[in-house]
ZADO-1210 file (C-alpha; in nm, 4 decimals, padded with zeros to 6 digits):
<atoms>
<atom x="00.0050" y="-00.9538" z="01.1941" code="UNK" pos="1"/>
<atom x="00.0779" y="-00.6484" z="01.4022" code="UNK" pos="2"/>
<atom x="-00.1611" y="-00.4354" z="01.6052" code="UNK" pos="3"/>
<atom x="00.0946" y="-00.1540" z="01.6196" code="UNK" pos="4"/>
<atom x="00.2737" y="-00.1037" z="01.2895" code="UNK" pos="5"/>
<atom x="00.5862" y="00.1074" z="01.2437" code="UNK" pos="6"/>
<atom x="00.4622" y="00.2101" z="00.8973" code="UNK" pos="7"/>
<atom x="00.3805" y="00.5785" z="00.9324" code="UNK" pos="8"/>
<atom x="00.0546" y="00.5848" z="00.7356" code="UNK" pos="9"/>
<atom x="-00.1165" y="00.2849" z="00.8952" code="UNK" pos="10"/>
<atom x="-00.1870" y="00.1470" z="01.2430" code="UNK" pos="11"/>
<atom x="-00.1763" y="-00.2306" z="01.1972" code="UNK" pos="12"/>
<atom x="-00.0950" y="-00.4979" z="00.9398" code="UNK" pos="13"/>
<atom x="-00.2789" y="-00.8130" z="00.8306" code="UNK" pos="14"/>
<atom x="-00.1025" y="-01.0731" z="00.6168" code="UNK" pos="15"/>
<atom x="-00.3322" y="-01.3545" z="00.4990" code="UNK" pos="16"/>
<atom x="-00.0809" y="-01.3825" z="00.2152" code="UNK" pos="17"/>
<atom x="00.3006" y="-01.3765" z="00.2306" code="UNK" pos="18"/>
<atom x="00.5711" y="-01.3882" z="-00.0346" code="UNK" pos="19"/>
<atom x="00.5913" y="-01.2304" z="-00.3768" code="UNK" pos="20"/>
<atom x="00.7958" y="-01.1982" z="-00.6977" code="UNK" pos="21"/>
<atom x="00.9560" y="-00.8902" z="-00.8492" code="UNK" pos="22"/>
<atom x="00.7574" y="-00.7120" z="-01.1183" code="UNK" pos="23"/>
<atom x="00.9094" y="-00.3649" z="-01.1637" code="UNK" pos="24"/>
<atom x="01.1947" y="-00.1332" z="-01.0712" code="UNK" pos="25"/>
<atom x="01.0653" y="-00.0542" z="-00.7241" code="UNK" pos="26"/>
<atom x="01.0932" y="-00.4206" z="-00.6226" code="UNK" pos="27"/>
<atom x="01.4703" y="-00.4442" z="-00.6522" code="UNK" pos="28"/>
<atom x="01.5512" y="-00.3925" z="-00.2830" code="UNK" pos="29"/>
<atom x="01.2244" y="-00.5306" z="-00.1434" code="UNK" pos="30"/>
<atom x="01.2040" y="-00.4828" z="00.2354" code="UNK" pos="31"/>
<atom x="00.9435" y="-00.7606" z="00.2660" code="UNK" pos="32"/>
<atom x="01.1763" y="-01.0155" z="00.1076" code="UNK" pos="33"/>
<atom x="01.4517" y="-00.9378" z="00.3586" code="UNK" pos="34"/>
<atom x="01.2077" y="-00.9464" z="00.6493" code="UNK" pos="35"/>
<atom x="01.0510" y="-01.2764" z="00.5370" code="UNK" pos="36"/>
<atom x="01.3884" y="-01.4482" z="00.5235" code="UNK" pos="37"/>
<atom x="01.4744" y="-01.3128" z="00.8668" code="UNK" pos="38"/>
<atom x="01.1461" y="-01.4448" z="01.0071" code="UNK" pos="39"/>
<atom x="01.2066" y="-01.7804" z="00.8381" code="UNK" pos="40"/>
<atom x="01.5456" y="-01.8048" z="01.0087" code="UNK" pos="41"/>
<atom x="01.3775" y="-01.7252" z="01.3409" code="UNK" pos="42"/>
<atom x="01.1364" y="-02.0159" z="01.2923" code="UNK" pos="43"/>
<atom x="00.8186" y="-01.8111" z="01.2423" code="UNK" pos="44"/>
<atom x="00.5589" y="-02.0646" z="01.1193" code="UNK" pos="45"/>
<atom x="00.3950" y="-01.8340" z="00.8638" code="UNK" pos="46"/>
<atom x="00.7345" y="-01.7855" z="00.6973" code="UNK" pos="47"/>
<atom x="00.8475" y="-02.1474" z="00.6724" code="UNK" pos="48"/>
<atom x="00.8460" y="-02.0960" z="00.2929" code="UNK" pos="49"/>
<atom x="01.0550" y="-01.7818" z="00.3161" code="UNK" pos="50"/>
<atom x="00.9437" y="-01.5376" z="00.0476" code="UNK" pos="51"/>
<atom x="00.7673" y="-01.7974" z="-00.1670" code="UNK" pos="52"/>
<atom x="00.4051" y="-01.6967" z="-00.2268" code="UNK" pos="53"/>
<atom x="00.1940" y="-01.8633" z="00.0428" code="UNK" pos="54"/>
<atom x="-00.1729" y="-01.8220" z="00.1389" code="UNK" pos="55"/>
<atom x="-00.2732" y="-01.8484" z="00.5049" code="UNK" pos="56"/>
<atom x="-00.6410" y="-01.9372" z="00.5346" code="UNK" pos="57"/>
<atom x="-00.6088" y="-01.9578" z="00.9135" code="UNK" pos="58"/>
<atom x="-00.5310" y="-01.5860" z="00.9239" code="UNK" pos="59"/>
<atom x="-00.8401" y="-01.4715" z="00.7318" code="UNK" pos="60"/>
<atom x="-01.0644" y="-01.4163" z="01.0337" code="UNK" pos="61"/>
<atom x="-00.8106" y="-01.2266" z="01.2457" code="UNK" pos="62"/>
<atom x="-00.9430" y="-00.8699" z="01.1804" code="UNK" pos="63"/>
<atom x="-01.2884" y="-00.9773" z="01.2950" code="UNK" pos="64"/>
<atom x="-01.1426" y="-01.0258" z="01.6424" code="UNK" pos="65"/>
<atom x="-00.9816" y="-00.6816" z="01.6584" code="UNK" pos="66"/>
<atom x="-01.2370" y="-00.4663" z="01.8380" code="UNK" pos="67"/>
<atom x="-01.0513" y="-00.1334" z="01.8419" code="UNK" pos="68"/>
<atom x="-01.1124" y="00.0481" z="01.5095" code="UNK" pos="69"/>
<atom x="-00.7930" y="00.1145" z="01.3151" code="UNK" pos="70"/>
<atom x="-00.6353" y="00.1502" z="00.9729" code="UNK" pos="71"/>
<atom x="-00.5046" y="-00.1880" z="00.8581" code="UNK" pos="72"/>
<atom x="-00.2467" y="-00.2359" z="00.5821" code="UNK" pos="73"/>
<atom x="-00.3455" y="-00.5561" z="00.3999" code="UNK" pos="74"/>
<atom x="-00.0589" y="-00.7822" z="00.2870" code="UNK" pos="75"/>
<atom x="00.2356" y="-00.5651" z="00.3808" code="UNK" pos="76"/>
<atom x="00.4409" y="-00.8783" z="00.3056" code="UNK" pos="77"/>
<atom x="00.2947" y="-00.9586" z="-00.0362" code="UNK" pos="78"/>
<atom x="00.0664" y="-00.8392" z="-00.3178" code="UNK" pos="79"/>
<atom x="-00.2969" y="-00.9510" z="-00.3022" code="UNK" pos="80"/>
<atom x="-00.3321" y="-00.9246" z="-00.6816" code="UNK" pos="81"/>
<atom x="-00.0285" y="-01.1384" z="-00.7645" code="UNK" pos="82"/>
<atom x="-00.1047" y="-01.3543" z="-01.0675" code="UNK" pos="83"/>
<atom x="-00.0660" y="-01.6759" z="-00.8663" code="UNK" pos="84"/>
<atom x="-00.3151" y="-01.5822" z="-00.5938" code="UNK" pos="85"/>
<atom x="-00.6430" y="-01.7704" z="-00.6549" code="UNK" pos="86"/>
<atom x="-00.9381" y="-01.5443" z="-00.7313" code="UNK" pos="87"/>
<atom x="-01.1438" y="-01.7253" z="-00.4677" code="UNK" pos="88"/>
<atom x="-00.8891" y="-01.6269" z="-00.2042" code="UNK" pos="89"/>
<atom x="-00.9028" y="-01.2611" z="-00.3083" code="UNK" pos="90"/>
<atom x="-01.2825" y="-01.2756" z="-00.2806" code="UNK" pos="91"/>
<atom x="-01.2496" y="-01.4184" z="00.0715" code="UNK" pos="92"/>
<atom x="-01.0191" y="-01.1343" z="00.1751" code="UNK" pos="93"/>
<atom x="-01.2716" y="-00.8811" z="00.0457" code="UNK" pos="94"/>
<atom x="-01.5516" y="-01.0624" z="00.2264" code="UNK" pos="95"/>
<atom x="-01.3671" y="-01.0329" z="00.5586" code="UNK" pos="96"/>
<atom x="-01.2955" y="-00.6641" z="00.4990" code="UNK" pos="97"/>
<atom x="-01.6643" y="-00.6101" z="00.4306" code="UNK" pos="98"/>
<atom x="-01.7593" y="-00.7778" z="00.7585" code="UNK" pos="99"/>
<atom x="-01.4992" y="-00.5966" z="00.9707" code="UNK" pos="100"/>
<atom x="-01.6577" y="-00.2535" z="00.9213" code="UNK" pos="101"/>
<atom x="-01.4936" y="-00.1165" z="01.2347" code="UNK" pos="102"/>
<atom x="-01.1645" y="-00.0952" z="01.0440" code="UNK" pos="103"/>
<atom x="-01.0368" y="00.0867" z="00.7372" code="UNK" pos="104"/>
<atom x="-00.8397" y="-00.1528" z="00.5174" code="UNK" pos="105"/>
<atom x="-00.5553" y="-00.0214" z="00.3000" code="UNK" pos="106"/>
<atom x="-00.4756" y="-00.2505" z="00.0052" code="UNK" pos="107"/>
<atom x="-00.1744" y="-00.1679" z="-00.2130" code="UNK" pos="108"/>
<atom x="-00.0718" y="-00.3387" z="-00.5371" code="UNK" pos="109"/>
<atom x="00.1682" y="-00.3124" z="-00.8287" code="UNK" pos="110"/>
<atom x="-00.0496" y="-00.5564" z="-01.0282" code="UNK" pos="111"/>
<atom x="-00.2889" y="-00.2852" z="-01.1428" code="UNK" pos="112"/>
<atom x="-00.3991" y="-00.4736" z="-01.4534" code="UNK" pos="113"/>
<atom x="-00.5311" y="-00.7677" z="-01.2516" code="UNK" pos="114"/>
<atom x="-00.6897" y="-00.5262" z="-01.0064" code="UNK" pos="115"/>
<atom x="-00.8979" y="-00.3650" z="-01.2809" code="UNK" pos="116"/>
<atom x="-00.9793" y="-00.7030" z="-01.4396" code="UNK" pos="117"/>
<atom x="-01.1139" y="-00.8420" z="-01.1103" code="UNK" pos="118"/>
<atom x="-01.2683" y="-00.5153" z="-00.9940" code="UNK" pos="119"/>
<atom x="-01.6226" y="-00.5903" z="-01.1150" code="UNK" pos="120"/>
<atom x="-01.6242" y="-00.9206" z="-00.9206" code="UNK" pos="121"/>
<atom x="-01.5244" y="-00.7604" z="-00.5912" code="UNK" pos="122"/>
<atom x="-01.7570" y="-00.6209" z="-00.3253" code="UNK" pos="123"/>
<atom x="-01.6246" y="-00.2741" z="-00.2511" code="UNK" pos="124"/>
<atom x="-01.7438" y="-00.1910" z="00.0994" code="UNK" pos="125"/>
<atom x="-01.6688" y="00.1721" z="00.1794" code="UNK" pos="126"/>
<atom x="-01.4053" y="00.0864" z="00.4430" code="UNK" pos="127"/>
<atom x="-01.1680" y="-00.0436" z="00.1724" code="UNK" pos="128"/>
<atom x="-00.8977" y="00.1961" z="00.0536" code="UNK" pos="129"/>
<atom x="-00.7422" y="00.0730" z="-00.2717" code="UNK" pos="130"/>
<atom x="-00.3995" y="00.1918" z="-00.3820" code="UNK" pos="131"/>
<atom x="-00.1330" y="00.1354" z="-00.6443" code="UNK" pos="132"/>
<atom x="00.2427" y="00.1832" z="-00.6255" code="UNK" pos="133"/>
<atom x="00.4010" y="00.4133" z="-00.8849" code="UNK" pos="134"/>
<atom x="00.7773" y="00.4339" z="-00.8463" code="UNK" pos="135"/>
<atom x="00.8577" y="00.6301" z="-01.1633" code="UNK" pos="136"/>
<atom x="00.6991" y="00.7833" z="-01.4720" code="UNK" pos="137"/>
<atom x="00.7135" y="00.4423" z="-01.6430" code="UNK" pos="138"/>
<atom x="00.4310" y="00.3182" z="-01.4192" code="UNK" pos="139"/>
<atom x="00.1803" y="00.6048" z="-01.4112" code="UNK" pos="140"/>
<atom x="-00.0524" y="00.3845" z="-01.6203" code="UNK" pos="141"/>
<atom x="-00.1381" y="00.2070" z="-01.2931" code="UNK" pos="142"/>
<atom x="-00.3465" y="00.5099" z="-01.1928" code="UNK" pos="143"/>
<atom x="-00.5759" y="00.4501" z="-01.4921" code="UNK" pos="144"/>
<atom x="-00.6396" y="00.0922" z="-01.3765" code="UNK" pos="145"/>
<atom x="-00.7068" y="00.2133" z="-01.0230" code="UNK" pos="146"/>
<atom x="-00.9591" y="00.4700" z="-01.1466" code="UNK" pos="147"/>
<atom x="-01.1600" y="00.1899" z="-01.3104" code="UNK" pos="148"/>
<atom x="-01.2360" y="00.0289" z="-00.9733" code="UNK" pos="149"/>
<atom x="-01.5332" y="00.1132" z="-00.7516" code="UNK" pos="150"/>
<atom x="-01.3174" y="00.1658" z="-00.4428" code="UNK" pos="151"/>
<atom x="-01.4555" y="00.4448" z="-00.2238" code="UNK" pos="152"/>
<atom x="-01.1032" y="00.5664" z="-00.1443" code="UNK" pos="153"/>
<atom x="-00.8295" y="00.5482" z="-00.4086" code="UNK" pos="154"/>
<atom x="-00.4682" y="00.6275" z="-00.3259" code="UNK" pos="155"/>
<atom x="-00.1226" y="00.6210" z="-00.4804" code="UNK" pos="156"/>
<atom x="00.2057" y="00.5337" z="-00.3095" code="UNK" pos="157"/>
<atom x="00.5078" y="00.6887" z="-00.4809" code="UNK" pos="158"/>
<atom x="00.7521" y="00.4707" z="-00.2877" code="UNK" pos="159"/>
<atom x="01.0307" y="00.4160" z="-00.3464" code="UNK" pos="160"/>
<atom x="01.0232" y="00.7263" z="-00.5623" code="UNK" pos="161"/>
<atom x="01.2931" y="00.6692" z="-00.8239" code="UNK" pos="162"/>
<atom x="01.2565" y="00.9616" z="-01.0606" code="UNK" pos="163"/>
<atom x="01.0760" y="01.2766" z="-01.1671" code="UNK" pos="164"/>
<atom x="00.7022" y="01.2390" z="-01.2367" code="UNK" pos="165"/>
<atom x="00.5421" y="01.5347" z="-01.4109" code="UNK" pos="166"/>
<atom x="00.1959" y="01.5987" z="-01.5543" code="UNK" pos="167"/>
<atom x="00.0232" y="01.3622" z="-01.3114" code="UNK" pos="168"/>
<atom x="-00.3448" y="01.3001" z="-01.3712" code="UNK" pos="169"/>
<atom x="-00.4838" y="01.2960" z="-01.0164" code="UNK" pos="170"/>
<atom x="-00.8525" y="01.2920" z="-01.1109" code="UNK" pos="171"/>
<atom x="-01.0406" y="01.0556" z="-00.8823" code="UNK" pos="172"/>
<atom x="-00.7412" y="01.0104" z="-00.6503" code="UNK" pos="173"/>
<atom x="-00.8133" y="01.0702" z="-00.2807" code="UNK" pos="174"/>
<atom x="-00.4663" y="01.0467" z="-00.1275" code="UNK" pos="175"/>
<atom x="-00.0958" y="01.0486" z="-00.2208" code="UNK" pos="176"/>
<atom x="00.1957" y="00.9000" z="-00.0250" code="UNK" pos="177"/>
<atom x="00.5596" y="00.9729" z="-00.1144" code="UNK" pos="178"/>
<atom x="00.8666" y="00.8040" z="00.0307" code="UNK" pos="179"/>
<atom x="01.2291" y="00.7275" z="-00.0417" code="UNK" pos="180"/>
<atom x="01.3885" y="00.3841" z="-00.0393" code="UNK" pos="181"/>
<atom x="01.5584" y="00.2720" z="00.2814" code="UNK" pos="182"/>
<atom x="01.8189" y="00.0090" z="00.3643" code="UNK" pos="183"/>
<atom x="02.1851" y="-00.0609" z="00.2850" code="UNK" pos="184"/>
<atom x="02.1319" y="-00.0512" z="-00.0942" code="UNK" pos="185"/>
<atom x="01.8848" y="00.2370" z="-00.1001" code="UNK" pos="186"/>
<atom x="01.8690" y="00.4389" z="-00.4201" code="UNK" pos="187"/>
<atom x="01.8722" y="00.8175" z="-00.3610" code="UNK" pos="188"/>
<atom x="01.5627" y="01.0339" z="-00.3951" code="UNK" pos="189"/>
<atom x="01.5944" y="01.3929" z="-00.5129" code="UNK" pos="190"/>
<atom x="01.4089" y="01.6581" z="-00.3098" code="UNK" pos="191"/>
<atom x="01.2997" y="01.8091" z="-00.6416" code="UNK" pos="192"/>
<atom x="01.1052" y="01.4902" z="-00.7271" code="UNK" pos="193"/>
<atom x="00.9187" y="01.5132" z="-00.3963" code="UNK" pos="194"/>
<atom x="00.8260" y="01.8808" z="-00.4183" code="UNK" pos="195"/>
<atom x="00.7198" y="01.8245" z="-00.7793" code="UNK" pos="196"/>
<atom x="00.4548" y="01.5774" z="-00.6595" code="UNK" pos="197"/>
<atom x="00.3640" y="01.7941" z="-00.3603" code="UNK" pos="198"/>
<atom x="00.2959" y="02.0905" z="-00.5886" code="UNK" pos="199"/>
<atom x="00.0757" y="01.8773" z="-00.8146" code="UNK" pos="200"/>
<atom x="-00.1199" y="01.7544" z="-00.5119" code="UNK" pos="201"/>
<atom x="-00.1662" y="02.1142" z="-00.3947" code="UNK" pos="202"/>
<atom x="-00.2963" y="02.2088" z="-00.7369" code="UNK" pos="203"/>
<atom x="-00.5389" y="01.9153" z="-00.7506" code="UNK" pos="204"/>
<atom x="-00.6528" y="01.9414" z="-00.3886" code="UNK" pos="205"/>
<atom x="-00.5273" y="01.5909" z="-00.3037" code="UNK" pos="206"/>
<atom x="-00.4094" y="01.5150" z="00.0539" code="UNK" pos="207"/>
<atom x="-00.0332" y="01.4534" z="00.0692" code="UNK" pos="208"/>
<atom x="00.1566" y="01.2265" z="00.3102" code="UNK" pos="209"/>
<atom x="00.5367" y="01.2313" z="00.3188" code="UNK" pos="210"/>
<atom x="00.6566" y="00.9029" z="00.4667" code="UNK" pos="211"/>
<atom x="01.0356" y="00.9339" z="00.4726" code="UNK" pos="212"/>
<atom x="01.3543" y="01.0424" z="00.2951" code="UNK" pos="213"/>
<atom x="01.4924" y="00.6907" z="00.3432" code="UNK" pos="214"/>
<atom x="01.8564" y="00.6088" z="00.2802" code="UNK" pos="215"/>
<atom x="02.0853" y="00.3844" z="00.4834" code="UNK" pos="216"/>
<atom x="01.9570" y="00.5336" z="00.8091" code="UNK" pos="217"/>
<atom x="01.5960" y="00.6478" z="00.7660" code="UNK" pos="218"/>
<atom x="01.5685" y="00.7602" z="01.1280" code="UNK" pos="219"/>
<atom x="01.8542" y="01.0044" z="01.0739" code="UNK" pos="220"/>
<atom x="01.7187" y="01.1457" z="00.7472" code="UNK" pos="221"/>
<atom x="01.3717" y="01.1775" z="00.8982" code="UNK" pos="222"/>
<atom x="01.0429" y="01.3004" z="00.7528" code="UNK" pos="223"/>
<atom x="01.0702" y="01.6787" z="00.7374" code="UNK" pos="224"/>
<atom x="00.9819" y="01.8315" z="00.4022" code="UNK" pos="225"/>
<atom x="01.0020" y="02.2095" z="00.3630" code="UNK" pos="226"/>
<atom x="01.0459" y="02.2339" z="00.7397" code="UNK" pos="227"/>
<atom x="00.7335" y="02.0411" z="00.8388" code="UNK" pos="228"/>
<atom x="00.5740" y="01.6973" z="00.8717" code="UNK" pos="229"/>
<atom x="00.3151" y="01.6165" z="00.6040" code="UNK" pos="230"/>
<atom x="00.0602" y="01.3759" z="00.7549" code="UNK" pos="231"/>
<atom x="-00.2497" y="01.4610" z="00.5536" code="UNK" pos="232"/>
<atom x="-00.5123" y="01.1868" z="00.5229" code="UNK" pos="233"/>
<atom x="-00.8054" y="01.1350" z="00.2839" code="UNK" pos="234"/>
<atom x="-01.1449" y="01.2730" z="00.3759" code="UNK" pos="235"/>
<atom x="-01.3471" y="00.9541" z="00.4148" code="UNK" pos="236"/>
<atom x="-01.6353" y="01.0799" z="00.6273" code="UNK" pos="237"/>
<atom x="-01.8617" y="01.1567" z="00.3317" code="UNK" pos="238"/>
<atom x="-01.8008" y="00.8070" z="00.1873" code="UNK" pos="239"/>
<atom x="-01.9184" y="00.5978" z="00.4811" code="UNK" pos="240"/>
<atom x="-02.2706" y="00.4993" z="00.3805" code="UNK" pos="241"/>
<atom x="-02.3010" y="00.1499" z="00.2337" code="UNK" pos="242"/>
<atom x="-02.1050" y="-00.0352" z="-00.0346" code="UNK" pos="243"/>
<atom x="-02.0501" y="00.0925" z="-00.3872" code="UNK" pos="244"/>
</atoms>
């Protein structure tokens, strides 16, 4: 857990689950896998299993003790909707999010099919932002699964963006994040792919957040797009009364 996250679009992280397995092209150079193995080598108790999927029941109540309201990225080191995560555990995570109303929880998954299958069983308090990762045109179907949920705020993370994505259907989508891959084996991202998504967001009236260009040195490449920083956030104020 971290009260001050370096991830540009959130403020803290909460990892009641760690570890994952690769499911699609965007997973190839997974940052979480590298970080988990580093933490394992450092003797961090929650990473004694390295990147093997592990649930941490003792971590479930942590957000209830955070008094300062903030945006919290849920499972930055895993995927809550992984096929091996027990449904009961997912329900517990949602229960905690529903109790910790002082925070906005940002949940992101590549397992969109399981998300939509379990959606009717979940209690969607209006402080839960639900998102899917779409790294290329091959995975735009994940937006359809996301739209089937009752999440008050629905978002899409195009990171790492690996190709051109045209003719996006952004109906029902409240927020878009775009970012390039970072690290020593980072795959390049074309500026044309980014502006293509930006233009579609402009046309659909969807807030746009540009996270990074990425590359081997993401600090050097920075976050400027068309000469400015894009830090737009979803308008959640009109969605704050009760659960859906």
